[in-house]
mmCIF entry with sequence, helices, sheets and N, C-alpha, C, O atoms, coordinates in Angstrom:
data_MODEL
# 
_entry.id   MODEL 
# 
_entity.id                         1 
_entity.type                       polymer 
_entity.pdbx_number_of_molecules   1 
# 
_entity_poly.entity_id                      1 
_entity_poly.type                           'polypeptide(L)' 
_entity_poly.nstd_linkage                   no 
_entity_poly.nstd_monomer                   no 
_entity_poly.pdbx_seq_one_letter_code       MSLVIFTALVGMAMAPGHFHPVLAITSLLCIAVGAGASGALNMALEGDI 
_entity_poly.pdbx_seq_one_letter_code_can   MSLVIFTALVGMAMAPGHFHPVLAITSLLCIAVGAGASGALNMALEGDI 
_entity_poly.pdbx_strand_id                 A 
# 
loop_
_entity_poly_seq.entity_id 
_entity_poly_seq.num 
_entity_poly_seq.mon_id 
_entity_poly_seq.hetero 
1 1  MET n 
1 2  SER n 
1 3  LEU n 
1 4  VAL n 
1 5  ILE n 
1 6  PHE n 
1 7  THR n 
1 8  ALA n 
1 9  LEU n 
1 10 VAL n 
1 11 GLY n 
1 12 MET n 
1 13 ALA n 
1 14 MET n 
1 15 ALA n 
1 16 PRO n 
1 17 GLY n 
1 18 HIS n 
1 19 PHE n 
1 20 HIS n 
1 21 PRO n 
1 22 VAL n 
1 23 LEU n 
1 24 ALA n 
1 25 ILE n 
1 26 THR n 
1 27 SER n 
1 28 LEU n 
1 29 LEU n 
1 30 CYS n 
1 31 ILE n 
1 32 ALA n 
1 33 VAL n 
1 34 GLY n 
1 35 ALA n 
1 36 GLY n 
1 37 ALA n 
1 38 SER n 
1 39 GLY n 
1 40 ALA n 
1 41 LEU n 
1 42 ASN n 
1 43 MET n 
1 44 ALA n 
1 45 LEU n 
1 46 GLU n 
1 47 GLY n 
1 48 ASP n 
1 49 ILE n 
# 
_struct_asym.id          A 
_struct_asym.entity_id   1 
# 
loop_
_struct_conf.conf_type_id 
_struct_conf.id 
_struct_conf.pdbx_PDB_helix_id 
_struct_conf.beg_label_comp_id 
_struct_conf.beg_label_asym_id 
_struct_conf.beg_label_seq_id 
_struct_conf.pdbx_beg_PDB_ins_code 
_struct_conf.end_label_comp_id 
_struct_conf.end_label_asym_id 
_struct_conf.end_label_seq_id 
_struct_conf.pdbx_end_PDB_ins_code 
_struct_conf.beg_auth_comp_id 
_struct_conf.beg_auth_asym_id 
_struct_conf.beg_auth_seq_id 
_struct_conf.end_auth_comp_id 
_struct_conf.end_auth_asym_id 
_struct_conf.end_auth_seq_id 
_struct_conf.pdbx_PDB_helix_class 
_struct_conf.details 
_struct_conf.pdbx_PDB_helix_length 
HELX_P HELX_P1 AA1 SER A 2  ? MET A 14 ? SER A 2  MET A 14 1 ? 13 
HELX_P HELX_P2 AA2 PRO A 21 ? LEU A 45 ? PRO A 21 LEU A 45 1 ? 25 
# 
_struct_conf_type.id          HELX_P 
_struct_conf_type.criteria    ? 
_struct_conf_type.reference   ? 
# 
loop_
_atom_site.group_PDB 
_atom_site.id 
_atom_site.type_symbol 
_atom_site.label_atom_id 
_atom_site.label_alt_id 
_atom_site.label_comp_id 
_atom_site.label_asym_id 
_atom_site.label_entity_id 
_atom_site.label_seq_id 
_atom_site.pdbx_PDB_ins_code 
_atom_site.Cartn_x 
_atom_site.Cartn_y 
_atom_site.Cartn_z 
_atom_site.occupancy 
_atom_site.B_iso_or_equiv 
_atom_site.pdbx_formal_charge 
_atom_site.auth_seq_id 
_atom_site.auth_comp_id 
_atom_site.auth_asym_id 
_atom_site.auth_atom_id 
_atom_site.pdbx_PDB_model_num 
ATOM 1   N N  . MET A 1 1  ? 6.924   8.134   20.038 1.00 0.00 ? 1  MET A N  1 
ATOM 2   C CA . MET A 1 1  ? 6.392   6.951   19.395 1.00 0.00 ? 1  MET A CA 1 
ATOM 3   C C  . MET A 1 1  ? 6.078   5.879   20.441 1.00 0.00 ? 1  MET A C  1 
ATOM 4   O O  . MET A 1 1  ? 5.030   5.236   20.383 1.00 0.00 ? 1  MET A O  1 
ATOM 5   N N  . SER A 1 2  ? 6.981   5.694   21.384 1.00 0.00 ? 2  SER A N  1 
ATOM 6   C CA . SER A 1 2  ? 6.751   4.646   22.374 1.00 0.00 ? 2  SER A CA 1 
ATOM 7   C C  . SER A 1 2  ? 5.567   4.975   23.285 1.00 0.00 ? 2  SER A C  1 
ATOM 8   O O  . SER A 1 2  ? 4.881   4.071   23.763 1.00 0.00 ? 2  SER A O  1 
ATOM 9   N N  . LEU A 1 3  ? 5.327   6.268   23.524 1.00 0.00 ? 3  LEU A N  1 
ATOM 10  C CA . LEU A 1 3  ? 4.186   6.651   24.359 1.00 0.00 ? 3  LEU A CA 1 
ATOM 11  C C  . LEU A 1 3  ? 2.867   6.311   23.668 1.00 0.00 ? 3  LEU A C  1 
ATOM 12  O O  . LEU A 1 3  ? 1.911   5.899   24.326 1.00 0.00 ? 3  LEU A O  1 
ATOM 13  N N  . VAL A 1 4  ? 2.810   6.480   22.361 1.00 0.00 ? 4  VAL A N  1 
ATOM 14  C CA . VAL A 1 4  ? 1.593   6.150   21.610 1.00 0.00 ? 4  VAL A CA 1 
ATOM 15  C C  . VAL A 1 4  ? 1.326   4.649   21.671 1.00 0.00 ? 4  VAL A C  1 
ATOM 16  O O  . VAL A 1 4  ? 0.188   4.225   21.871 1.00 0.00 ? 4  VAL A O  1 
ATOM 17  N N  . ILE A 1 5  ? 2.365   3.856   21.499 1.00 0.00 ? 5  ILE A N  1 
ATOM 18  C CA . ILE A 1 5  ? 2.208   2.399   21.531 1.00 0.00 ? 5  ILE A CA 1 
ATOM 19  C C  . ILE A 1 5  ? 1.814   1.943   22.936 1.00 0.00 ? 5  ILE A C  1 
ATOM 20  O O  . ILE A 1 5  ? 0.946   1.085   23.095 1.00 0.00 ? 5  ILE A O  1 
ATOM 21  N N  . PHE A 1 6  ? 2.461   2.525   23.957 1.00 0.00 ? 6  PHE A N  1 
ATOM 22  C CA . PHE A 1 6  ? 2.130   2.171   25.336 1.00 0.00 ? 6  PHE A CA 1 
ATOM 23  C C  . PHE A 1 6  ? 0.689   2.537   25.671 1.00 0.00 ? 6  PHE A C  1 
ATOM 24  O O  . PHE A 1 6  ? -0.012  1.771   26.332 1.00 0.00 ? 6  PHE A O  1 
ATOM 25  N N  . THR A 1 7  ? 0.249   3.708   25.214 1.00 0.00 ? 7  THR A N  1 
ATOM 26  C CA . THR A 1 7  ? -1.125  4.135   25.463 1.00 0.00 ? 7  THR A CA 1 
ATOM 27  C C  . THR A 1 7  ? -2.120  3.198   24.792 1.00 0.00 ? 7  THR A C  1 
ATOM 28  O O  . THR A 1 7  ? -3.149  2.865   25.381 1.00 0.00 ? 7  THR A O  1 
ATOM 29  N N  . ALA A 1 8  ? -1.827  2.770   23.576 1.00 0.00 ? 8  ALA A N  1 
ATOM 30  C CA . ALA A 1 8  ? -2.709  1.831   22.881 1.00 0.00 ? 8  ALA A CA 1 
ATOM 31  C C  . ALA A 1 8  ? -2.749  0.485   23.603 1.00 0.00 ? 8  ALA A C  1 
ATOM 32  O O  . ALA A 1 8  ? -3.812  -0.125  23.726 1.00 0.00 ? 8  ALA A O  1 
ATOM 33  N N  . LEU A 1 9  ? -1.603  0.028   24.075 1.00 0.00 ? 9  LEU A N  1 
ATOM 34  C CA . LEU A 1 9  ? -1.540  -1.250  24.789 1.00 0.00 ? 9  LEU A CA 1 
ATOM 35  C C  . LEU A 1 9  ? -2.329  -1.188  26.094 1.00 0.00 ? 9  LEU A C  1 
ATOM 36  O O  . LEU A 1 9  ? -3.067  -2.118  26.418 1.00 0.00 ? 9  LEU A O  1 
ATOM 37  N N  . VAL A 1 10 ? -2.177  -0.105  26.838 1.00 0.00 ? 10 VAL A N  1 
ATOM 38  C CA . VAL A 1 10 ? -2.920  0.048   28.094 1.00 0.00 ? 10 VAL A CA 1 
ATOM 39  C C  . VAL A 1 10 ? -4.413  0.175   27.814 1.00 0.00 ? 10 VAL A C  1 
ATOM 40  O O  . VAL A 1 10 ? -5.234  -0.372  28.550 1.00 0.00 ? 10 VAL A O  1 
ATOM 41  N N  . GLY A 1 11 ? -4.764  0.894   26.754 1.00 0.00 ? 11 GLY A N  1 
ATOM 42  C CA . GLY A 1 11 ? -6.175  1.009   26.385 1.00 0.00 ? 11 GLY A CA 1 
ATOM 43  C C  . GLY A 1 11 ? -6.790  -0.330  26.039 1.00 0.00 ? 11 GLY A C  1 
ATOM 44  O O  . GLY A 1 11 ? -7.933  -0.609  26.401 1.00 0.00 ? 11 GLY A O  1 
ATOM 45  N N  . MET A 1 12 ? -6.029  -1.161  25.335 1.00 0.00 ? 12 MET A N  1 
ATOM 46  C CA . MET A 1 12 ? -6.530  -2.503  25.014 1.00 0.00 ? 12 MET A CA 1 
ATOM 47  C C  . MET A 1 12 ? -6.655  -3.360  26.266 1.00 0.00 ? 12 MET A C  1 
ATOM 48  O O  . MET A 1 12 ? -7.587  -4.154  26.390 1.00 0.00 ? 12 MET A O  1 
ATOM 49  N N  . ALA A 1 13 ? -5.722  -3.198  27.188 1.00 0.00 ? 13 ALA A N  1 
ATOM 50  C CA . ALA A 1 13 ? -5.766  -3.997  28.415 1.00 0.00 ? 13 ALA A CA 1 
ATOM 51  C C  . ALA A 1 13 ? -6.937  -3.589  29.308 1.00 0.00 ? 13 ALA A C  1 
ATOM 52  O O  . ALA A 1 13 ? -7.522  -4.433  29.987 1.00 0.00 ? 13 ALA A O  1 
ATOM 53  N N  . MET A 1 14 ? -7.281  -2.298  29.311 1.00 0.00 ? 14 MET A N  1 
ATOM 54  C CA . MET A 1 14 ? -8.357  -1.816  30.179 1.00 0.00 ? 14 MET A CA 1 
ATOM 55  C C  . MET A 1 14 ? -9.740  -1.948  29.556 1.00 0.00 ? 14 MET A C  1 
ATOM 56  O O  . MET A 1 14 ? -10.743 -1.827  30.260 1.00 0.00 ? 14 MET A O  1 
ATOM 57  N N  . ALA A 1 15 ? -9.815  -2.191  28.268 1.00 0.00 ? 15 ALA A N  1 
ATOM 58  C CA . ALA A 1 15 ? -11.109 -2.267  27.588 1.00 0.00 ? 15 ALA A CA 1 
ATOM 59  C C  . ALA A 1 15 ? -11.868 -3.520  28.030 1.00 0.00 ? 15 ALA A C  1 
ATOM 60  O O  . ALA A 1 15 ? -11.265 -4.566  28.269 1.00 0.00 ? 15 ALA A O  1 
ATOM 61  N N  . PRO A 1 16 ? -13.184 -3.406  28.137 1.00 0.00 ? 16 PRO A N  1 
ATOM 62  C CA . PRO A 1 16 ? -13.965 -4.596  28.505 1.00 0.00 ? 16 PRO A CA 1 
ATOM 63  C C  . PRO A 1 16 ? -14.009 -5.585  27.346 1.00 0.00 ? 16 PRO A C  1 
ATOM 64  O O  . PRO A 1 16 ? -13.934 -5.198  26.180 1.00 0.00 ? 16 PRO A O  1 
ATOM 65  N N  . GLY A 1 17 ? -14.129 -6.840  27.678 1.00 0.00 ? 17 GLY A N  1 
ATOM 66  C CA . GLY A 1 17 ? -14.209 -7.870  26.648 1.00 0.00 ? 17 GLY A CA 1 
ATOM 67  C C  . GLY A 1 17 ? -12.844 -8.433  26.311 1.00 0.00 ? 17 GLY A C  1 
ATOM 68  O O  . GLY A 1 17 ? -11.839 -8.117  26.949 1.00 0.00 ? 17 GLY A O  1 
ATOM 69  N N  . HIS A 1 18 ? -12.835 -9.274  25.294 1.00 0.00 ? 18 HIS A N  1 
ATOM 70  C CA . HIS A 1 18 ? -11.608 -9.949  24.890 1.00 0.00 ? 18 HIS A CA 1 
ATOM 71  C C  . HIS A 1 18 ? -11.255 -9.560  23.468 1.00 0.00 ? 18 HIS A C  1 
ATOM 72  O O  . HIS A 1 18 ? -12.132 -9.307  22.642 1.00 0.00 ? 18 HIS A O  1 
ATOM 73  N N  . PHE A 1 19 ? -9.957  -9.515  23.192 1.00 0.00 ? 19 PHE A N  1 
ATOM 74  C CA . PHE A 1 19 ? -9.463  -9.247  21.849 1.00 0.00 ? 19 PHE A CA 1 
ATOM 75  C C  . PHE A 1 19 ? -8.833  -10.507 21.289 1.00 0.00 ? 19 PHE A C  1 
ATOM 76  O O  . PHE A 1 19 ? -8.218  -11.285 22.018 1.00 0.00 ? 19 PHE A O  1 
ATOM 77  N N  . HIS A 1 20 ? -8.991  -10.702 20.002 1.00 0.00 ? 20 HIS A N  1 
ATOM 78  C CA . HIS A 1 20 ? -8.274  -11.783 19.335 1.00 0.00 ? 20 HIS A CA 1 
ATOM 79  C C  . HIS A 1 20 ? -6.798  -11.389 19.313 1.00 0.00 ? 20 HIS A C  1 
ATOM 80  O O  . HIS A 1 20 ? -6.479  -10.253 18.961 1.00 0.00 ? 20 HIS A O  1 
ATOM 81  N N  . PRO A 1 21 ? -5.888  -12.299 19.679 1.00 0.00 ? 21 PRO A N  1 
ATOM 82  C CA . PRO A 1 21 ? -4.467  -11.925 19.770 1.00 0.00 ? 21 PRO A CA 1 
ATOM 83  C C  . PRO A 1 21 ? -3.883  -11.405 18.457 1.00 0.00 ? 21 PRO A C  1 
ATOM 84  O O  . PRO A 1 21 ? -3.077  -10.475 18.462 1.00 0.00 ? 21 PRO A O  1 
ATOM 85  N N  . VAL A 1 22 ? -4.282  -11.997 17.348 1.00 0.00 ? 22 VAL A N  1 
ATOM 86  C CA . VAL A 1 22 ? -3.755  -11.545 16.056 1.00 0.00 ? 22 VAL A CA 1 
ATOM 87  C C  . VAL A 1 22 ? -4.248  -10.133 15.755 1.00 0.00 ? 22 VAL A C  1 
ATOM 88  O O  . VAL A 1 22 ? -3.488  -9.311  15.243 1.00 0.00 ? 22 VAL A O  1 
ATOM 89  N N  . LEU A 1 23 ? -5.495  -9.848  16.063 1.00 0.00 ? 23 LEU A N  1 
ATOM 90  C CA . LEU A 1 23 ? -6.043  -8.511  15.843 1.00 0.00 ? 23 LEU A CA 1 
ATOM 91  C C  . LEU A 1 23 ? -5.357  -7.479  16.738 1.00 0.00 ? 23 LEU A C  1 
ATOM 92  O O  . LEU A 1 23 ? -5.078  -6.365  16.295 1.00 0.00 ? 23 LEU A O  1 
ATOM 93  N N  . ALA A 1 24 ? -5.085  -7.839  17.980 1.00 0.00 ? 24 ALA A N  1 
ATOM 94  C CA . ALA A 1 24 ? -4.426  -6.913  18.902 1.00 0.00 ? 24 ALA A CA 1 
ATOM 95  C C  . ALA A 1 24 ? -2.996  -6.621  18.452 1.00 0.00 ? 24 ALA A C  1 
ATOM 96  O O  . ALA A 1 24 ? -2.570  -5.466  18.466 1.00 0.00 ? 24 ALA A O  1 
ATOM 97  N N  . ILE A 1 25 ? -2.259  -7.643  18.057 1.00 0.00 ? 25 ILE A N  1 
ATOM 98  C CA . ILE A 1 25 ? -0.881  -7.445  17.601 1.00 0.00 ? 25 ILE A CA 1 
ATOM 99  C C  . ILE A 1 25 ? -0.850  -6.654  16.304 1.00 0.00 ? 25 ILE A C  1 
ATOM 100 O O  . ILE A 1 25 ? 0.005   -5.788  16.122 1.00 0.00 ? 25 ILE A O  1 
ATOM 101 N N  . THR A 1 26 ? -1.782  -6.949  15.399 1.00 0.00 ? 26 THR A N  1 
ATOM 102 C CA . THR A 1 26 ? -1.852  -6.204  14.141 1.00 0.00 ? 26 THR A CA 1 
ATOM 103 C C  . THR A 1 26 ? -2.191  -4.742  14.396 1.00 0.00 ? 26 THR A C  1 
ATOM 104 O O  . THR A 1 26 ? -1.632  -3.853  13.755 1.00 0.00 ? 26 THR A O  1 
ATOM 105 N N  . SER A 1 27 ? -3.092  -4.492  15.318 1.00 0.00 ? 27 SER A N  1 
ATOM 106 C CA . SER A 1 27 ? -3.452  -3.113  15.654 1.00 0.00 ? 27 SER A CA 1 
ATOM 107 C C  . SER A 1 27 ? -2.261  -2.359  16.227 1.00 0.00 ? 27 SER A C  1 
ATOM 108 O O  . SER A 1 27 ? -2.001  -1.221  15.837 1.00 0.00 ? 27 SER A O  1 
ATOM 109 N N  . LEU A 1 28 ? -1.539  -2.982  17.148 1.00 0.00 ? 28 LEU A N  1 
ATOM 110 C CA . LEU A 1 28 ? -0.362  -2.332  17.720 1.00 0.00 ? 28 LEU A CA 1 
ATOM 111 C C  . LEU A 1 28 ? 0.713   -2.096  16.665 1.00 0.00 ? 28 LEU A C  1 
ATOM 112 O O  . LEU A 1 28 ? 1.386   -1.066  16.687 1.00 0.00 ? 28 LEU A O  1 
ATOM 113 N N  . LEU A 1 29 ? 0.877   -3.035  15.749 1.00 0.00 ? 29 LEU A N  1 
ATOM 114 C CA . LEU A 1 29 ? 1.865   -2.876  14.681 1.00 0.00 ? 29 LEU A CA 1 
ATOM 115 C C  . LEU A 1 29 ? 1.491   -1.720  13.763 1.00 0.00 ? 29 LEU A C  1 
ATOM 116 O O  . LEU A 1 29 ? 2.352   -0.929  13.379 1.00 0.00 ? 29 LEU A O  1 
ATOM 117 N N  . CYS A 1 30 ? 0.222   -1.618  13.413 1.00 0.00 ? 30 CYS A N  1 
ATOM 118 C CA . CYS A 1 30 ? -0.226  -0.516  12.548 1.00 0.00 ? 30 CYS A CA 1 
ATOM 119 C C  . CYS A 1 30 ? -0.091  0.830   13.250 1.00 0.00 ? 30 CYS A C  1 
ATOM 120 O O  . CYS A 1 30 ? 0.268   1.825   12.620 1.00 0.00 ? 30 CYS A O  1 
ATOM 121 N N  . ILE A 1 31 ? -0.373  0.868   14.542 1.00 0.00 ? 31 ILE A N  1 
ATOM 122 C CA . ILE A 1 31 ? -0.191  2.105   15.302 1.00 0.00 ? 31 ILE A CA 1 
ATOM 123 C C  . ILE A 1 31 ? 1.285   2.486   15.345 1.00 0.00 ? 31 ILE A C  1 
ATOM 124 O O  . ILE A 1 31 ? 1.623   3.662   15.212 1.00 0.00 ? 31 ILE A O  1 
ATOM 125 N N  . ALA A 1 32 ? 2.165   1.507   15.528 1.00 0.00 ? 32 ALA A N  1 
ATOM 126 C CA . ALA A 1 32 ? 3.600   1.777   15.555 1.00 0.00 ? 32 ALA A CA 1 
ATOM 127 C C  . ALA A 1 32 ? 4.103   2.276   14.206 1.00 0.00 ? 32 ALA A C  1 
ATOM 128 O O  . ALA A 1 32 ? 4.930   3.187   14.152 1.00 0.00 ? 32 ALA A O  1 
ATOM 129 N N  . VAL A 1 33 ? 3.614   1.692   13.125 1.00 0.00 ? 33 VAL A N  1 
ATOM 130 C CA . VAL A 1 33 ? 4.023   2.133   11.785 1.00 0.00 ? 33 VAL A CA 1 
ATOM 131 C C  . VAL A 1 33 ? 3.537   3.556   11.530 1.00 0.00 ? 33 VAL A C  1 
ATOM 132 O O  . VAL A 1 33 ? 4.274   4.375   10.980 1.00 0.00 ? 33 VAL A O  1 
ATOM 133 N N  . GLY A 1 34 ? 2.312   3.850   11.922 1.00 0.00 ? 34 GLY A N  1 
ATOM 134 C CA . GLY A 1 34 ? 1.791   5.206   11.747 1.00 0.00 ? 34 GLY A CA 1 
ATOM 135 C C  . GLY A 1 34 ? 2.556   6.229   12.563 1.00 0.00 ? 34 GLY A C  1 
ATOM 136 O O  . GLY A 1 34 ? 2.832   7.326   12.077 1.00 0.00 ? 34 GLY A O  1 
ATOM 137 N N  . ALA A 1 35 ? 2.900   5.892   13.785 1.00 0.00 ? 35 ALA A N  1 
ATOM 138 C CA . ALA A 1 35 ? 3.663   6.819   14.623 1.00 0.00 ? 35 ALA A CA 1 
ATOM 139 C C  . ALA A 1 35 ? 5.070   7.007   14.082 1.00 0.00 ? 35 ALA A C  1 
ATOM 140 O O  . ALA A 1 35 ? 5.594   8.121   14.093 1.00 0.00 ? 35 ALA A O  1 
ATOM 141 N N  . GLY A 1 36 ? 5.677   5.948   13.614 1.00 0.00 ? 36 GLY A N  1 
ATOM 142 C CA . GLY A 1 36 ? 7.012   6.064   13.025 1.00 0.00 ? 36 GLY A CA 1 
ATOM 143 C C  . GLY A 1 36 ? 7.014   6.871   11.749 1.00 0.00 ? 36 GLY A C  1 
ATOM 144 O O  . GLY A 1 36 ? 7.926   7.662   11.506 1.00 0.00 ? 36 GLY A O  1 
ATOM 145 N N  . ALA A 1 37 ? 5.992   6.674   10.930 1.00 0.00 ? 37 ALA A N  1 
ATOM 146 C CA . ALA A 1 37 ? 5.897   7.431   9.677  1.00 0.00 ? 37 ALA A CA 1 
ATOM 147 C C  . ALA A 1 37 ? 5.679   8.912   9.948  1.00 0.00 ? 37 ALA A C  1 
ATOM 148 O O  . ALA A 1 37 ? 6.244   9.756   9.253  1.00 0.00 ? 37 ALA A O  1 
ATOM 149 N N  . SER A 1 38 ? 4.871   9.236   10.944 1.00 0.00 ? 38 SER A N  1 
ATOM 150 C CA . SER A 1 38 ? 4.657   10.653  11.252 1.00 0.00 ? 38 SER A CA 1 
ATOM 151 C C  . SER A 1 38 ? 5.928   11.287  11.812 1.00 0.00 ? 38 SER A C  1 
ATOM 152 O O  . SER A 1 38 ? 6.207   12.452  11.531 1.00 0.00 ? 38 SER A O  1 
ATOM 153 N N  . GLY A 1 39 ? 6.694   10.547  12.590 1.00 0.00 ? 39 GLY A N  1 
ATOM 154 C CA . GLY A 1 39 ? 7.965   11.070  13.087 1.00 0.00 ? 39 GLY A CA 1 
ATOM 155 C C  . GLY A 1 39 ? 8.976   11.278  11.973 1.00 0.00 ? 39 GLY A C  1 
ATOM 156 O O  . GLY A 1 39 ? 9.696   12.276  11.963 1.00 0.00 ? 39 GLY A O  1 
ATOM 157 N N  . ALA A 1 40 ? 9.033   10.339  11.035 1.00 0.00 ? 40 ALA A N  1 
ATOM 158 C CA . ALA A 1 40 ? 9.950   10.482  9.902  1.00 0.00 ? 40 ALA A CA 1 
ATOM 159 C C  . ALA A 1 40 ? 9.558   11.650  9.013  1.00 0.00 ? 40 ALA A C  1 
ATOM 160 O O  . ALA A 1 40 ? 10.419  12.397  8.548  1.00 0.00 ? 40 ALA A O  1 
ATOM 161 N N  . LEU A 1 41 ? 8.263   11.809  8.776  1.00 0.00 ? 41 LEU A N  1 
ATOM 162 C CA . LEU A 1 41 ? 7.794   12.935  7.968  1.00 0.00 ? 41 LEU A CA 1 
ATOM 163 C C  . LEU A 1 41 ? 8.085   14.263  8.664  1.00 0.00 ? 41 LEU A C  1 
ATOM 164 O O  . LEU A 1 41 ? 8.466   15.235  8.012  1.00 0.00 ? 41 LEU A O  1 
ATOM 165 N N  . ASN A 1 42 ? 7.910   14.304  9.970  1.00 0.00 ? 42 ASN A N  1 
ATOM 166 C CA . ASN A 1 42 ? 8.208   15.513  10.728 1.00 0.00 ? 42 ASN A CA 1 
ATOM 167 C C  . ASN A 1 42 ? 9.692   15.860  10.626 1.00 0.00 ? 42 ASN A C  1 
ATOM 168 O O  . ASN A 1 42 ? 10.039  17.026  10.440 1.00 0.00 ? 42 ASN A O  1 
ATOM 169 N N  . MET A 1 43 ? 10.570  14.864  10.746 1.00 0.00 ? 43 MET A N  1 
ATOM 170 C CA . MET A 1 43 ? 12.002  15.132  10.650 1.00 0.00 ? 43 MET A CA 1 
ATOM 171 C C  . MET A 1 43 ? 12.390  15.562  9.245  1.00 0.00 ? 43 MET A C  1 
ATOM 172 O O  . MET A 1 43 ? 13.277  16.400  9.083  1.00 0.00 ? 43 MET A O  1 
ATOM 173 N N  . ALA A 1 44 ? 11.750  15.009  8.235  1.00 0.00 ? 44 ALA A N  1 
ATOM 174 C CA . ALA A 1 44 ? 12.071  15.375  6.855  1.00 0.00 ? 44 ALA A CA 1 
ATOM 175 C C  . ALA A 1 44 ? 11.624  16.797  6.539  1.00 0.00 ? 44 ALA A C  1 
ATOM 176 O O  . ALA A 1 44 ? 12.332  17.536  5.855  1.00 0.00 ? 44 ALA A O  1 
ATOM 177 N N  . LEU A 1 45 ? 10.457  17.181  7.032  1.00 0.00 ? 45 LEU A N  1 
ATOM 178 C CA . LEU A 1 45 ? 9.942   18.512  6.728  1.00 0.00 ? 45 LEU A CA 1 
ATOM 179 C C  . LEU A 1 45 ? 10.628  19.609  7.539  1.00 0.00 ? 45 LEU A C  1 
ATOM 180 O O  . LEU A 1 45 ? 10.701  20.754  7.094  1.00 0.00 ? 45 LEU A O  1 
ATOM 181 N N  . GLU A 1 46 ? 11.127  19.269  8.713  1.00 0.00 ? 46 GLU A N  1 
ATOM 182 C CA . GLU A 1 46 ? 11.771  20.270  9.558  1.00 0.00 ? 46 GLU A CA 1 
ATOM 183 C C  . GLU A 1 46 ? 13.287  20.111  9.570  1.00 0.00 ? 46 GLU A C  1 
ATOM 184 O O  . GLU A 1 46 ? 13.941  20.505  10.536 1.00 0.00 ? 46 GLU A O  1 
ATOM 185 N N  . GLY A 1 47 ? 13.841  19.551  8.528  1.00 0.00 ? 47 GLY A N  1 
ATOM 186 C CA . GLY A 1 47 ? 15.284  19.344  8.470  1.00 0.00 ? 47 GLY A CA 1 
ATOM 187 C C  . GLY A 1 47 ? 16.079  20.621  8.327  1.00 0.00 ? 47 GLY A C  1 
ATOM 188 O O  . GLY A 1 47 ? 17.253  20.655  8.693  1.00 0.00 ? 47 GLY A O  1 
ATOM 189 N N  . ASP A 1 48 ? 15.479  21.661  7.811  1.00 0.00 ? 48 ASP A N  1 
ATOM 190 C CA . ASP A 1 48 ? 16.208  22.907  7.591  1.00 0.00 ? 48 ASP A CA 1 
ATOM 191 C C  . ASP A 1 48 ? 16.190  23.842  8.800  1.00 0.00 ? 48 ASP A C  1 
ATOM 192 O O  . ASP A 1 48 ? 16.824  24.897  8.773  1.00 0.00 ? 48 ASP A O  1 
ATOM 193 N N  . ILE A 1 49 ? 15.485  23.474  9.837  1.00 0.00 ? 49 ILE A N  1 
ATOM 194 C CA . ILE A 1 49 ? 15.388  24.351  11.014 1.00 0.00 ? 49 ILE A CA 1 
ATOM 195 C C  . ILE A 1 49 ? 16.642  24.214  11.854 1.00 0.00 ? 49 ILE A C  1 
ATOM 196 O O  . ILE A 1 49 ? 16.765  24.866  12.891 1.00 0.00 ? 49 ILE A O  1 
# 
């Protein structure tokens, strides 16, 4: 999860142009929620292994 967030942050930093701070923080938050949800779903589905 942290690698996905770090990659998104570095991608935003390297992109040309400027980002609105609220949009950048919201984007990182949504990416973090999506990564966390996929990890939780993975653990729930593979709990019997």
